[in-house]
NUZAZA-387648 format. One record per atom (N, C-alpha, C): residue number from 0; residue in one letter; atom name; x, z, y. Coordinates in nm, 4 decimals, decimal comma. Layout:
N
nr | rest | atom | px | pz | py
NUM | a | CA | X | Z | Y
...
***
This chain:
143
nr | rest | atom | px | pz | py
0 | x | N | 1,4479 | 4,7970 | -0,1733
0 | x | CA | 1,5756 | 4,7963 | -0,2400
0 | x | C | 1,5655 | 4,7257 | -0,3772
1 | x | N | 1,4578 | 4,7563 | -0,4497
1 | x | CA | 1,4388 | 4,6944 | -0,5810
1 | x | C | 1,4199 | 4,5442 | -0,5675
2 | x | N | 1,3466 | 4,5017 | -0,4634
2 | x | CA | 1,3281 | 4,3582 | -0,4412
2 | x | C | 1,4609 | 4,2890 | -0,4142
3 | x | N | 1,5470 | 4,3522 | -0,3373
3 | x | CA | 1,6772 | 4,2925 | -0,3060
3 | x | C | 1,7607 | 4,2794 | -0,4332
4 | x | N | 1,7567 | 4,3810 | -0,5183
4 | x | CA | 1,8307 | 4,3747 | -0,6443
4 | x | C | 1,7762 | 4,2641 | -0,7347
5 | x | N | 1,6449 | 4,2532 | -0,7406
5 | x | CA | 1,5843 | 4,1462 | -0,8204
5 | x | C | 1,6197 | 4,0101 | -0,7632
6 | x | N | 1,6216 | 3,9996 | -0,6299
6 | x | CA | 1,6587 | 3,8740 | -0,5638
6 | x | C | 1,8019 | 3,8366 | -0,5989
7 | x | N | 1,8904 | 3,9341 | -0,6017
7 | x | CA | 2,0305 | 3,9089 | -0,6380
7 | x | C | 2,0402 | 3,8527 | -0,7800
8 | x | N | 1,9647 | 3,9114 | -0,8712
8 | x | CA | 1,9646 | 3,8632 | -1,0087
8 | x | C | 1,9077 | 3,7218 | -1,0146
9 | x | N | 1,7975 | 3,7005 | -0,9442
9 | x | CA | 1,7338 | 3,5690 | -0,9422
9 | x | C | 1,8286 | 3,4625 | -0,8889
10 | x | N | 1,8922 | 3,4880 | -0,7769
10 | x | CA | 1,9807 | 3,3869 | -0,7189
10 | x | C | 2,1080 | 3,3698 | -0,8000
11 | x | N | 2,1553 | 3,4757 | -0,8634
11 | x | CA | 2,2784 | 3,4621 | -0,9409
11 | x | C | 2,2569 | 3,3809 | -1,0681
12 | x | N | 2,1333 | 3,3758 | -1,1163
12 | x | CA | 2,1046 | 3,2999 | -1,2386
12 | x | C | 2,0277 | 3,1704 | -1,2110
13 | x | N | 2,0049 | 3,1380 | -1,0847
13 | x | CA | 1,9184 | 3,0243 | -1,0521
13 | x | C | 1,9727 | 2,8913 | -1,1039
14 | x | N | 2,1023 | 2,8682 | -1,0927
14 | x | CA | 2,1575 | 2,7406 | -1,1380
14 | x | C | 2,1449 | 2,7270 | -1,2897
15 | x | N | 2,1843 | 2,8298 | -1,3630
15 | x | CA | 2,1764 | 2,8239 | -1,5095
15 | x | C | 2,0314 | 2,8108 | -1,5559
16 | x | N | 1,9421 | 2,8836 | -1,4920
16 | x | CA | 1,8008 | 2,8778 | -1,5283
16 | x | C | 1,7427 | 2,7399 | -1,5016
17 | x | N | 1,7742 | 2,6825 | -1,3864
17 | x | CA | 1,7248 | 2,5499 | -1,3515
17 | x | C | 1,7796 | 2,4448 | -1,4465
18 | x | N | 1,9073 | 2,4541 | -1,4790
18 | x | CA | 1,9668 | 2,3562 | -1,5693
18 | x | C | 1,9096 | 2,3685 | -1,7103
19 | x | N | 1,8813 | 2,4904 | -1,7558
19 | x | CA | 1,8215 | 2,5083 | -1,8883
19 | x | C | 1,6800 | 2,4488 | -1,8906
20 | x | N | 1,6046 | 2,4723 | -1,7843
20 | x | CA | 1,4699 | 2,4144 | -1,7762
20 | x | C | 1,4771 | 2,2623 | -1,7719
21 | x | N | 1,5722 | 2,2084 | -1,6968
21 | x | CA | 1,5876 | 2,0636 | -1,6869
21 | x | C | 1,6225 | 2,0034 | -1,8228
22 | x | N | 1,7034 | 2,0717 | -1,8995
22 | x | CA | 1,7397 | 2,0229 | -2,0333
22 | x | C | 1,6159 | 2,0147 | -2,1225
23 | x | N | 1,5308 | 2,1151 | -2,1151
23 | x | CA | 1,4074 | 2,1139 | -2,1949
23 | x | C | 1,3149 | 2,0019 | -2,1489
24 | x | N | 1,3031 | 1,9845 | -2,0187
24 | x | CA | 1,2197 | 1,8758 | -1,9666
24 | x | C | 1,2757 | 1,7403 | -2,0075
25 | x | N | 1,4075 | 1,7255 | -2,0011
25 | x | CA | 1,4694 | 1,5979 | -2,0389
25 | x | C | 1,4344 | 1,5641 | -2,1830
26 | x | N | 1,4438 | 1,6622 | -2,2704
26 | x | CA | 1,4120 | 1,6402 | -2,4113
26 | x | C | 1,2644 | 1,6032 | -2,4277
27 | x | N | 1,1779 | 1,6739 | -2,3585
27 | x | CA | 1,0348 | 1,6449 | -2,3664
27 | x | C | 0,9993 | 1,5092 | -2,3093
28 | x | N | 1,0594 | 1,4752 | -2,1958
28 | x | CA | 1,0330 | 1,3455 | -2,1345
28 | x | C | 1,0812 | 1,2322 | -2,2245
29 | x | N | 1,1955 | 1,2520 | -2,2873
29 | x | CA | 1,2467 | 1,1495 | -2,3797
29 | x | C | 1,1512 | 1,1304 | -2,4969
30 | x | N | 1,0931 | 1,2405 | -2,5454
30 | x | CA | 0,9969 | 1,2307 | -2,6559
30 | x | C | 0,8721 | 1,1538 | -2,6131
31 | x | N | 0,8210 | 1,1805 | -2,4923
31 | x | CA | 0,7049 | 1,1065 | -2,4429
31 | x | C | 0,7347 | 0,9574 | -2,4337
32 | x | N | 0,8489 | 0,9235 | -2,3780
32 | x | CA | 0,8852 | 0,7828 | -2,3636
32 | x | C | 0,8972 | 0,7175 | -2,5013
33 | x | N | 0,9539 | 0,7890 | -2,5962
33 | x | CA | 0,9680 | 0,7360 | -2,7318
33 | x | C | 0,8316 | 0,7085 | -2,7939
34 | x | N | 0,7386 | 0,7999 | -2,7756
34 | x | CA | 0,6042 | 0,7799 | -2,8307
34 | x | C | 0,5349 | 0,6577 | -2,7706
35 | x | N | 0,5437 | 0,6444 | -2,6400
35 | x | CA | 0,4739 | 0,5331 | -2,5748
35 | x | C | 0,5404 | 0,4000 | -2,6087
36 | x | N | 0,6730 | 0,3962 | -2,6080
36 | x | CA | 0,7392 | 0,2704 | -2,6441
36 | x | C | 0,7134 | 0,2378 | -2,7907
37 | x | N | 0,6964 | 0,3398 | -2,8728
37 | x | CA | 0,6592 | 0,3169 | -3,0123
37 | x | C | 0,5253 | 0,2447 | -3,0229
38 | x | N | 0,4344 | 0,2747 | -2,9299
38 | x | CA | 0,3061 | 0,2051 | -2,9259
38 | x | C | 0,3219 | 0,0565 | -2,9019
39 | x | N | 0,4205 | 0,0205 | -2,8224
39 | x | CA | 0,4472 | -0,1222 | -2,7994
39 | x | C | 0,5016 | -0,1887 | -2,9252
40 | x | N | 0,5814 | -0,1138 | -2,9994
40 | x | CA | 0,6441 | -0,1717 | -3,1177
40 | x | C | 0,5487 | -0,1807 | -3,2366
41 | x | N | 0,4444 | -0,0960 | -3,2380
41 | x | CA | 0,3497 | -0,0980 | -3,3498
41 | x | C | 0,2843 | -0,2345 | -3,3616
42 | x | N | 0,2447 | -0,2898 | -3,2494
42 | x | CA | 0,1824 | -0,4222 | -3,2509
42 | x | C | 0,2837 | -0,5309 | -3,2846
43 | x | N | 0,4091 | -0,5062 | -3,2517
43 | x | CA | 0,5149 | -0,5998 | -3,2853
43 | x | C | 0,5259 | -0,7160 | -3,1891
44 | x | N | 0,6434 | -0,7785 | -3,1882
44 | x | CA | 0,6664 | -0,8915 | -3,0989
44 | x | C | 0,5773 | -1,0112 | -3,1279
45 | x | N | 0,5315 | -1,0242 | -3,2537
45 | x | CA | 0,4467 | -1,1381 | -3,2866
45 | x | C | 0,3141 | -1,1326 | -3,2119
46 | x | N | 0,2677 | -1,0121 | -3,1779
46 | x | CA | 0,1449 | -0,9994 | -3,0987
46 | x | C | 0,1641 | -1,0573 | -2,9600
47 | x | N | 0,2828 | -1,0408 | -2,9049
47 | x | CA | 0,3112 | -1,0955 | -2,7716
47 | x | C | 0,3117 | -1,2478 | -2,7749
48 | x | N | 0,3516 | -1,3048 | -2,8870
48 | x | CA | 0,3527 | -1,4508 | -2,8987
48 | x | C | 0,2116 | -1,5089 | -2,8957
49 | x | N | 0,1141 | -1,4293 | -2,9366
49 | x | CA | -0,0249 | -1,4746 | -2,9378
49 | x | C | -0,0907 | -1,4675 | -2,8004
50 | x | N | -0,0251 | -1,4051 | -2,7035
50 | x | CA | -0,0839 | -1,3875 | -2,5706
50 | x | C | -0,0753 | -1,5157 | -2,4891
51 | x | N | -0,1717 | -1,5306 | -2,3993
51 | x | CA | -0,1631 | -1,6422 | -2,3046
51 | x | C | -0,0513 | -1,6104 | -2,2055
52 | x | N | -0,0064 | -1,7120 | -2,1340
52 | x | CA | 0,1067 | -1,6944 | -2,0421
52 | x | C | 0,0845 | -1,5845 | -1,9387
53 | x | N | -0,0314 | -1,5756 | -1,8731
53 | x | CA | -0,0492 | -1,4668 | -1,7758
53 | x | C | -0,0394 | -1,3277 | -1,8389
54 | x | N | -0,0976 | -1,3115 | -1,9596
54 | x | CA | -0,0897 | -1,1818 | -2,0260
54 | x | C | 0,0524 | -1,1527 | -2,0727
55 | x | N | 0,1229 | -1,2540 | -2,1189
55 | x | CA | 0,2615 | -1,2349 | -2,1619
55 | x | C | 0,3491 | -1,1970 | -2,0431
56 | x | N | 0,3236 | -1,2594 | -1,9270
56 | x | CA | 0,3974 | -1,2245 | -1,8050
56 | x | C | 0,3665 | -1,0809 | -1,7637
57 | x | N | 0,2396 | -1,0431 | -1,7694
57 | x | CA | 0,2010 | -0,9051 | -1,7351
57 | x | C | 0,2682 | -0,8065 | -1,8293
58 | x | N | 0,2667 | -0,8378 | -1,9582
58 | x | CA | 0,3313 | -0,7509 | -2,0568
58 | x | C | 0,4799 | -0,7361 | -2,0269
59 | x | N | 0,5458 | -0,8454 | -2,0005
59 | x | CA | 0,6893 | -0,8427 | -1,9739
59 | x | C | 0,7211 | -0,7592 | -1,8499
60 | x | N | 0,6466 | -0,7823 | -1,7414
60 | x | CA | 0,6707 | -0,7074 | -1,6174
60 | x | C | 0,6417 | -0,5588 | -1,6351
61 | x | N | 0,5303 | -0,5275 | -1,7000
61 | x | CA | 0,4947 | -0,3864 | -1,7199
61 | x | C | 0,5946 | -0,3153 | -1,8103
62 | x | N | 0,6297 | -0,3786 | -1,9204
62 | x | CA | 0,7233 | -0,3157 | -2,0141
62 | x | C | 0,8618 | -0,3001 | -1,9521
63 | x | N | 0,9098 | -0,4035 | -1,8848
63 | x | CA | 1,0426 | -0,3951 | -1,8221
63 | x | C | 1,0440 | -0,2896 | -1,7116
64 | x | N | 0,9400 | -0,2872 | -1,6293
64 | x | CA | 0,9323 | -0,1871 | -1,5223
64 | x | C | 0,9207 | -0,0470 | -1,5811
65 | x | N | 0,8406 | -0,0324 | -1,6844
65 | x | CA | 0,8240 | 0,0976 | -1,7492
65 | x | C | 0,9529 | 0,1486 | -1,8107
66 | x | N | 1,0252 | 0,0593 | -1,8776
66 | x | CA | 1,1530 | 0,1003 | -1,9370
66 | x | C | 1,2567 | 0,1328 | -1,8302
67 | x | N | 1,2585 | 0,0555 | -1,7220
67 | x | CA | 1,3520 | 0,0846 | -1,6126
67 | x | C | 1,3206 | 0,2200 | -1,5489
68 | x | N | 1,1926 | 0,2471 | -1,5276
68 | x | CA | 1,1532 | 0,3765 | -1,4711
68 | x | C | 1,1868 | 0,4898 | -1,5682
69 | x | N | 1,1676 | 0,4672 | -1,6975
69 | x | CA | 1,2006 | 0,5698 | -1,7971
69 | x | C | 1,3497 | 0,6002 | -1,7955
70 | x | N | 1,4309 | 0,4970 | -1,7910
70 | x | CA | 1,5757 | 0,5172 | -1,7862
70 | x | C | 1,6141 | 0,5937 | -1,6596
71 | x | N | 1,5558 | 0,5542 | -1,5466
71 | x | CA | 1,5840 | 0,6243 | -1,4211
71 | x | C | 1,5402 | 0,7699 | -1,4257
72 | x | N | 1,4219 | 0,7957 | -1,4797
72 | x | CA | 1,3720 | 0,9323 | -1,4887
72 | x | C | 1,4549 | 1,0183 | -1,5827
73 | x | N | 1,4930 | 0,9621 | -1,6958
73 | x | CA | 1,5757 | 1,0378 | -1,7892
73 | x | C | 1,7154 | 1,0619 | -1,7318
74 | x | N | 1,7673 | 0,9672 | -1,6552
74 | x | CA | 1,8958 | 0,9870 | -1,5876
74 | x | C | 1,8860 | 1,1025 | -1,4871
75 | x | N | 1,7778 | 1,1061 | -1,4107
75 | x | CA | 1,7580 | 1,2160 | -1,3161
75 | x | C | 1,7460 | 1,3504 | -1,3885
76 | x | N | 1,6756 | 1,3523 | -1,5004
76 | x | CA | 1,6619 | 1,4759 | -1,5774
76 | x | C | 1,7969 | 1,5195 | -1,6334
77 | x | N | 1,8753 | 1,4235 | -1,6810
77 | x | CA | 2,0089 | 1,4548 | -1,7304
77 | x | C | 2,0969 | 1,5077 | -1,6183
78 | x | N | 2,0864 | 1,4467 | -1,5021
78 | x | CA | 2,1649 | 1,4925 | -1,3868
78 | x | C | 2,1236 | 1,6338 | -1,3461
79 | x | N | 1,9944 | 1,6624 | -1,3525
79 | x | CA | 1,9476 | 1,7969 | -1,3206
79 | x | C | 2,0005 | 1,8978 | -1,4217
80 | x | N | 2,0037 | 1,8583 | -1,5493
80 | x | CA | 2,0482 | 1,9497 | -1,6544
80 | x | C | 2,1992 | 1,9691 | -1,6546
81 | x | N | 2,2722 | 1,8613 | -1,6337
81 | x | CA | 2,4184 | 1,8678 | -1,6454
81 | x | C | 2,4895 | 1,8795 | -1,5117
82 | x | N | 2,4185 | 1,8516 | -1,4040
82 | x | CA | 2,4835 | 1,8535 | -1,2736
82 | x | C | 2,5545 | 1,7218 | -1,2474
83 | x | N | 2,6049 | 1,7095 | -1,1273
83 | x | CA | 2,6807 | 1,5904 | -1,0892
83 | x | C | 2,8250 | 1,6344 | -1,0658
84 | x | N | 2,9101 | 1,6133 | -1,1644
84 | x | CA | 3,0465 | 1,6625 | -1,1506
84 | x | C | 3,1182 | 1,6003 | -1,0312
85 | x | N | 3,2003 | 1,6771 | -0,9726
85 | x | CA | 3,2783 | 1,6303 | -0,8594
85 | x | C | 3,3830 | 1,7330 | -0,8238
86 | x | N | 3,4691 | 1,6957 | -0,7365
86 | x | CA | 3,5752 | 1,7858 | -0,6935
86 | x | C | 3,5147 | 1,8926 | -0,6018
87 | x | N | 3,5440 | 2,0167 | -0,6336
87 | x | CA | 3,4944 | 2,1282 | -0,5534
87 | x | C | 3,6137 | 2,2045 | -0,4993
88 | x | N | 3,6127 | 2,2222 | -0,3687
88 | x | CA | 3,7205 | 2,2938 | -0,3018
88 | x | C | 3,6643 | 2,4255 | -0,2486
89 | x | N | 3,7261 | 2,5363 | -0,2885
89 | x | CA | 3,6756 | 2,6678 | -0,2503
89 | x | C | 3,6615 | 2,6810 | -0,0993
90 | x | N | 3,7607 | 2,6407 | -0,0278
90 | x | CA | 3,7582 | 2,6542 | 0,1183
90 | x | C | 3,6422 | 2,5747 | 0,1791
91 | x | N | 3,6206 | 2,4536 | 0,1298
91 | x | CA | 3,5095 | 2,3714 | 0,1799
91 | x | C | 3,3741 | 2,4315 | 0,1418
92 | x | N | 3,3655 | 2,4869 | 0,0224
92 | x | CA | 3,2412 | 2,5501 | -0,0215
92 | x | C | 3,2075 | 2,6675 | 0,0695
93 | x | N | 3,3057 | 2,7517 | 0,0948
93 | x | CA | 3,2831 | 2,8681 | 0,1809
93 | x | C | 3,2501 | 2,8239 | 0,3233
94 | x | N | 3,3181 | 2,7210 | 0,3703
94 | x | CA | 3,2927 | 2,6725 | 0,5058
94 | x | C | 3,1506 | 2,6164 | 0,5187
95 | x | N | 3,1073 | 2,5399 | 0,4196
95 | x | CA | 2,9758 | 2,4767 | 0,4283
95 | x | C | 2,8617 | 2,5704 | 0,3884
96 | x | N | 2,8830 | 2,6528 | 0,2862
96 | x | CA | 2,7741 | 2,7327 | 0,2301
96 | x | C | 2,7864 | 2,8827 | 0,2580
97 | x | N | 2,8922 | 2,9259 | 0,3173
97 | x | CA | 2,9204 | 3,0651 | 0,3515
97 | x | C | 2,9700 | 3,1446 | 0,2307
98 | x | N | 2,9341 | 3,1043 | 0,1114
98 | x | CA | 2,9791 | 3,1749 | -0,0082
98 | x | C | 2,9470 | 3,0964 | -0,1332
99 | x | N | 3,0055 | 3,1392 | -0,2435
99 | x | CA | 2,9873 | 3,0703 | -0,3713
99 | x | C | 2,8431 | 3,0853 | -0,4200
100 | x | N | 2,7837 | 3,2027 | -0,4012
100 | x | CA | 2,6457 | 3,2221 | -0,4450
100 | x | C | 2,5529 | 3,1244 | -0,3735
101 | x | N | 2,5712 | 3,1053 | -0,2432
101 | x | CA | 2,4881 | 3,0118 | -0,1676
101 | x | C | 2,5098 | 2,8685 | -0,2174
102 | x | N | 2,6333 | 2,8386 | -0,2539
102 | x | CA | 2,6643 | 2,7086 | -0,3119
102 | x | C | 2,5876 | 2,6886 | -0,4422
103 | x | N | 2,5857 | 2,7919 | -0,5273
103 | x | CA | 2,5134 | 2,7838 | -0,6543
103 | x | C | 2,3632 | 2,7697 | -0,6323
104 | x | N | 2,3099 | 2,8401 | -0,5345
104 | x | CA | 2,1672 | 2,8286 | -0,5027
104 | x | C | 2,1364 | 2,6873 | -0,4544
105 | x | N | 2,2233 | 2,6318 | -0,3701
105 | x | CA | 2,2043 | 2,4947 | -0,3219
105 | x | C | 2,2113 | 2,3960 | -0,4389
106 | x | N | 2,3031 | 2,4192 | -0,5332
106 | x | CA | 2,3133 | 2,3325 | -0,6511
106 | x | C | 2,1870 | 2,3429 | -0,7359
107 | x | N | 2,1322 | 2,4632 | -0,7478
107 | x | CA | 2,0076 | 2,4821 | -0,8224
107 | x | C | 1,8922 | 2,4105 | -0,7530
108 | x | N | 1,8904 | 2,4136 | -0,6202
108 | x | CA | 1,7860 | 2,3427 | -0,5461
108 | x | C | 1,7979 | 2,1925 | -0,5659
109 | x | N | 1,9207 | 2,1397 | -0,5660
109 | x | CA | 1,9403 | 1,9959 | -0,5907
109 | x | C | 1,8952 | 1,9596 | -0,7323
110 | x | N | 1,9283 | 2,0442 | -0,8290
110 | x | CA | 1,8877 | 2,0192 | -0,9673
110 | x | C | 1,7357 | 2,0233 | -0,9798
111 | x | N | 1,6736 | 2,1170 | -0,9126
111 | x | CA | 1,5282 | 2,1281 | -0,9156
111 | x | C | 1,4625 | 2,0039 | -0,8543
112 | x | N | 1,5181 | 1,9561 | -0,7448
112 | x | CA | 1,4651 | 1,8348 | -0,6808
112 | x | C | 1,4839 | 1,7123 | -0,7713
113 | x | N | 1,6001 | 1,7018 | -0,8355
113 | x | CA | 1,6240 | 1,5907 | -0,9286
113 | x | C | 1,5255 | 1,5975 | -1,0449
114 | x | N | 1,4976 | 1,7183 | -1,0939
114 | x | CA | 1,4017 | 1,7335 | -1,2029
114 | x | C | 1,2614 | 1,6952 | -1,1582
115 | x | N | 1,2256 | 1,7315 | -1,0360
115 | x | CA | 1,0931 | 1,6940 | -0,9838
115 | x | C | 1,0790 | 1,5423 | -0,9809
116 | x | N | 1,1821 | 1,4727 | -0,9306
116 | x | CA | 1,1774 | 1,3265 | -0,9262
116 | x | C | 1,1816 | 1,2663 | -1,0659
117 | x | N | 1,2511 | 1,3326 | -1,1579
117 | x | CA | 1,2536 | 1,2853 | -1,2971
117 | x | C | 1,1129 | 1,2867 | -1,3554
118 | x | N | 1,0391 | 1,3940 | -1,3299
118 | x | CA | 0,9020 | 1,4042 | -1,3799
118 | x | C | 0,8141 | 1,2940 | -1,3217
119 | x | N | 0,8266 | 1,2714 | -1,1921
119 | x | CA | 0,7456 | 1,1682 | -1,1259
119 | x | C | 0,7818 | 1,0299 | -1,1813
120 | x | N | 0,9098 | 1,0041 | -1,1947
120 | x | CA | 0,9558 | 0,8729 | -1,2409
120 | x | C | 0,9153 | 0,8478 | -1,3854
121 | x | N | 0,9288 | 0,9479 | -1,4705
121 | x | CA | 0,8897 | 0,9294 | -1,6103
121 | x | C | 0,7378 | 0,9174 | -1,6212
122 | x | N | 0,6635 | 0,9910 | -1,5398
122 | x | CA | 0,5173 | 0,9754 | -1,5401
122 | x | C | 0,4804 | 0,8320 | -1,5036
123 | x | N | 0,5466 | 0,7769 | -1,4027
123 | x | CA | 0,5240 | 0,6373 | -1,3646
123 | x | C | 0,5586 | 0,5447 | -1,4810
124 | x | N | 0,6693 | 0,5721 | -1,5486
124 | x | CA | 0,7081 | 0,4863 | -1,6610
124 | x | C | 0,6040 | 0,4919 | -1,7718
125 | x | N | 0,5487 | 0,6097 | -1,7972
125 | x | CA | 0,4471 | 0,6213 | -1,9014
125 | x | C | 0,3214 | 0,5428 | -1,8661
126 | x | N | 0,2841 | 0,5451 | -1,7395
126 | x | CA | 0,1684 | 0,4668 | -1,6950
126 | x | C | 0,1961 | 0,3178 | -1,7138
127 | x | N | 0,3147 | 0,2741 | -1,6742
127 | x | CA | 0,3501 | 0,1322 | -1,6879
127 | x | C | 0,3557 | 0,0899 | -1,8345
128 | x | N | 0,4145 | 0,1753 | -1,9189
128 | x | CA | 0,4233 | 0,1413 | -2,0610
128 | x | C | 0,2851 | 0,1430 | -2,1273
129 | x | N | 0,2010 | 0,2363 | -2,0872
129 | x | CA | 0,0640 | 0,2379 | -2,1399
129 | x | C | -0,0109 | 0,1122 | -2,0955
130 | x | N | 0,0123 | 0,0691 | -1,9728
130 | x | CA | -0,0500 | -0,0545 | -1,9246
130 | x | C | 0,0019 | -0,1744 | -2,0041
131 | x | N | 0,1285 | -0,1707 | -2,0441
131 | x | CA | 0,1834 | -0,2792 | -2,1263
131 | x | C | 0,1142 | -0,2818 | -2,2628
132 | x | N | 0,0915 | -0,1637 | -2,3215
132 | x | CA | 0,0192 | -0,1569 | -2,4488
132 | x | C | -0,1224 | -0,2124 | -2,4299
133 | x | N | -0,1869 | -0,1749 | -2,3201
133 | x | CA | -0,3204 | -0,2269 | -2,2892
133 | x | C | -0,3172 | -0,3790 | -2,2762
134 | x | N | -0,2130 | -0,4323 | -2,2115
134 | x | CA | -0,2016 | -0,5773 | -2,1938
134 | x | C | -0,1938 | -0,6474 | -2,3294
135 | x | N | -0,1204 | -0,5885 | -2,4228
135 | x | CA | -0,1104 | -0,6482 | -2,5557
135 | x | C | -0,2457 | -0,6453 | -2,6247
136 | x | N | -0,3101 | -0,5276 | -2,6202
136 | x | CA | -0,4391 | -0,5135 | -2,6892
136 | x | C | -0,5462 | -0,6004 | -2,6252
137 | x | N | -0,5573 | -0,5931 | -2,4927
137 | x | CA | -0,6609 | -0,6685 | -2,4248
137 | x | C | -0,6330 | -0,8184 | -2,4264
138 | x | N | -0,5071 | -0,8550 | -2,4109
138 | x | CA | -0,4700 | -0,9968 | -2,4136
138 | x | C | -0,4991 | -1,0602 | -2,5479
139 | x | N | -0,4778 | -0,9841 | -2,6567
139 | x | CA | -0,5085 | -1,0361 | -2,7896
139 | x | C | -0,6589 | -1,0457 | -2,8136
140 | x | N | -0,7352 | -0,9520 | -2,7549
140 | x | CA | -0,8811 | -0,9575 | -2,7678
140 | x | C | -0,9372 | -1,0770 | -2,6915
141 | x | N | -0,8789 | -1,1047 | -2,5753
141 | x | CA | -0,9283 | -1,2143 | -2,4909
141 | x | C | -0,8934 | -1,3497 | -2,5528
142 | x | N | -0,7960 | -1,3486 | -2,6378
142 | x | CA | -0,7464 | -1,4737 | -2,6957
142 | x | C | -0,8273 | -1,5205 | -2,8099
***
């Protein structure tokens, strides 16, 4: 009986809890991206001018891909935190999910999945941006 009561509390707060966690992750992921992109800016654009063409191409591809992945990951984190607004019809919700609580649990699961992909995407962006920083440093050393 106690487990069922705890389960009721857990499921009734699952959407709010997931969205609050997603908001914290979004903020943290944005901070990581800011730090890594700051590493690219420390060397400055003039460092890129000193690179040979292959290194400059590598830098451009890595930085552009990293920034695109960061934007995508932060968008997913924002979507997990804020939800995806849309028209909700009570009758359709009950028909598809059997009840509002099940609908909220399904929304929490979607938010959790979006947050999982946000983490993966931002991790990929950090790797790409770190590789871009490496390209600047190594390309300048090779030059």
